[in-house]
Structures are given as C-alpha cells and as structure tokens.
N, C-alpha and C positions, 0 to 999 in steps of 0.2 A: 195964102196958099197951106194945103194940109202936111201937116207934119206926119213923117216920115221917119220910124223908127228902124233899127236895125233888126234883120229876124233874128234871132237867136237860133243855135244848132240845137237838134237838141243834147241833152246833157252827157257828160264823161263819168259815167259811174264806175263804182267797184262789178267786177263780176258775179258775186254773190246774186242771189235771188231776191232777196231782202234791199242789196243797195239798189241794185237796179230799179224796185218798184221805189223806193224813196225818193229813188233820185228823179224817176220821173213827176213825180207826182210834186217836190218842191218847184220842180218847172214848171208846172203850171201855176202850180201857185203865188211863185213871181211871174206868170206872165199877165193873170186876171189881175193881180193887186197892180200892174205896174198900168193896166189896160183902165182901171179905176182914179189910181192915182190925181193924177194933173187933171179929168175930164171937168167942163166950166158949168157953173151953176150959170141956171134952173134945169138946164139939159140933162144933164146926167140924172136926173130924178123923172125924166121927160120921160113916156113910152114914147119906145120908139116901134112896135109895133101893137094891134088893132087888142092882145092878151094881156098888153096892160106892162108887158115888159120892161123895165128900165136895166141901167149900169147900174147903178147905186143900189135896187135891190140886189141884183144879180150876188154883188159880192155880199150885202148882209145875208140873205141865205146859206149861199157858202159858209159865211163864219158858224151858223146856228148847226149845218150838216156836221162839221168840224166838231164843233163840241159834240153832239150827240151821236157822231161816230166814237170818237175817240178818247170822248169824255165821261160820258153817259149822259151828259145833261139830257131831260125829259124834254119833247116837244110835244106840245100837244094840235096845236095850228099851224100846218105846214104854209098854205098859203098866204099866213098870215109871217113869214121869215122871208119875204121877197119884196120888201116894204121897210122901208127906212125909218125914223121919227124922223118928224120938219123939224126938229131941232139940234141933227143929226149932220153934219161941214161934212166935207167927202174925205177929210183927215182923220174923223172922228173913227170911220168906218172900214177905215184902211185901217186905221191902227186898230183898232178890236179885229178886225182880221186877222194879220199877222200876229199879237196876243194870242187867237185862238191855235192860230197853227204850230209858232210855242210851244203853246203846253200840250197839244195832240204830239208835236214832235218831242215834250221831253218824254211822255205817255209810250209814247211807239220804241222809245231807248232802253227802254226796261222790255220788248219784248225781243226773244231772241230765238221761237219757236212759229214762224209763219203757219204752224198747222193747229197752233194754243189758242183758243177761246181769247178775246181782245183785251178783254176784265173777266176778271172772277166771277163774273152773272153768267150762266150756262148758256141762257141765251144768247149770248153777246156772239156775235159773227168771229170766227178765222183772222188771225191778223192779217194775213194772205186775201182771205175774200176783204175785207177791210180795206185794204192798201189797192185793189183790182176797183173797188167800186169808185174810192175816189178819186181814181184818175180817171174813169168813167165817170165821175160827176164833175168832178175839176174840169176835167176837159170839154165835154158839153156845154159847160157855162162857157170858158175862157172863148169858146167860138162866138157864143150867141152876144159876147159884149166884144170880139174883133169887129161881128158887125157893126152893133149898136153904137158904138166909138165912133166905128167912121161916118156912119150916120149924121152924127152929134157936130164933129169940126174935120173931115177926111182924114184922122190917122191911122195911120195903118204901122203892121210890124208887133212885133215881138215885144 
C-alpha cells in the first residue's frame, strides 16, 4: 500500500518580503528533504526517466546549489552534482543537504538589505535574486522528486 503523507499547507510567514521569501524557501527545502529521507535503496539511485534523473541525485545537486549560491563554493561541473557517491547512504545525503541549508541560513541571517549583493563579491547576485532563484530551483526539483518518489513506492504528499 502506498504511503500517503499529509500535504503541508503553504507556510505562515511574517509580512516582510524577506520573511516571505525565506519562509517559502524553507518550506520547499523541508519538502524535498522529507521526500528523499526514507526512500528505499537502490531505487533512490535508480533513474526514473531517460535523462538519468534520480531522487538521491536531485538532493545532492541541491546541496551543491545551496553551497554555491549562499556560501560561494565554486562548481566546475554542474552535471556531476546530480550524482551521489556510491558510498553515500540516503542519510548521508540528507544530512549533508540539511547542513548546507543550516549554513546558508546563517549567511542569510546576516543579510538585511534584499537589494544588496549576497556576498562581498561584486559579481554576486542580490539577496532578493538569490532567494527567488533558490525558490524556483528548489521548487522545480521538489516537483521532480514528487514524481520520482511516487514511481519508486507510491508515496505521495509533502
């Protein structure tokens, strides 16, 4: 019998722009981490579509995106970020993602001006742009994860 998780309603946030943006980003982050957290091996690594996309790879990719966007890590091969190491367990990948999110949130906690660059680097995007992009990026991949998880074991819901 497929697992049915209760859908989580959109987050209740404060009314400021930064509270709304961060609230929705955290909502999506939690949704995708929960989607991967208890997924079974080896299906969590198995491509669900011809492009090779798999559930664990999506979360590994988002870990790199979080670290690149908010912490300034350099990524030279984005395609490679869609694959978890064979030795990584589901718990390892989920923990690494949650740690990246925690560090990103610490960096965001120091940002008070949404129009300012995210980092001192002049080429860094504005905080507003970075948050909006991460909502789009995480939401897009959370949708992929919803479909892949349902294909794996029928689990649905956020």
